[in-house]
N, C-alpha and C positions, 0 to 999 in steps of 0.2 A: 590454634585458631583463635582469633580475637573474640572476646566475649560478645560484642555487639553482633558479630556475624553468626555465632551460635544462636543467639537470641532470635535473630531474623529468620534463621532456618527453622527453628522450632515453631515460631509463630506462623510461618508460611505453611509448614506441614500440618499444623492443627487447623488452620483455615481451610486447606485443601481437603482434609479429612472431613471437616464439618460440611463442606459443600457436597462431597461425594456421598455422605450418609444422610443428607437432608431428605426428609419425607415431606412432600407438599401437603400442607394442612389448609391452605386457602382454597377457595372454590366451593362449589356446592355439589352435593350428591345428586346424581342423576335420578330424577323421579321416574317411576315406571309409567309407560305411556297409558293414558286413560282410554278405556274402551269407547268406541265411537259407533254411530249408526252410519252405514254406508249409503251415501246419497244416491248412487245409481240404483241400488236395490230398492230404496225407498221410492224413487220415481216410478219404478215398475209396479210396486205395490199400490201406489196412488192411482196409476192407470187402471190396474185391476179393480180397485175399489170403485172408481168412476164407472167402469164398464159394467159392474154388477147391478147398477141401478138404472132402469130405463130413463129416468129423469136426467141423469148426469152422463149417460153413455156417450152422447156426442162429444163431450169434453175429453173422453179417453183418447180420442183421435188427435187432439191438439198437442202442442209441445208442453211437456211437464218439466219444470225445473225445481229441484230441491237443493238445499245446501250440500256441498260435496261430502262433508264429514261433520257430524254433530256429536260433541261429547255427551255421553249418556248421563243425564242428570234428571231425576224425576220432577224437578221443578221447571223443566223447559217446555215451552211451546214454540215450535218453529213453524214456518209457513213455506209451503211449496207454491209455486206460481204456475198457472195454466194459461198459456197464451194461444189464442185461436179466435178466428172470426172477428178480428179487430178488437178483441177484449182481453183484458188481463183479469184473472180471477185468482183469489188466494184460497188455499186449503190449509187449515190448521192441523198440525200434527202434535199431539200431546204425548210426551214421554211419561209413561206410567210408573216405571220402577227401575231399580238399578240393573236389572237384567237386560234392559233395553227394549222392553215391550212398549208399544205405543198404540195410540188410537188416532185414526184418520177421521177428520171431521168433514162436514159438508162445505162445499165451495161457497164463497160469497164474493 
């Protein structure tokens, strides 16, 4: 067998082996999903909060909209919207800790 042919076969075999054994090192590691506050549950809790106070009880019958998912971060203040009787009111929700506890504030 001619020397150039042997060389070509060896180089081809090494290249094929390199490709077959290659381990991808590019890309990023998948981060674990961050815990979130469920928006639907929060909307119900806002309704319950509003209903518990006679001054805000009528608002509990209105449409309450909160963000669908909020990443739990103690530095976060989010706002739910109450839409009813031709008005839009905001209700602040303050995330208190990494466990996802929060405080619902008074509508404004």
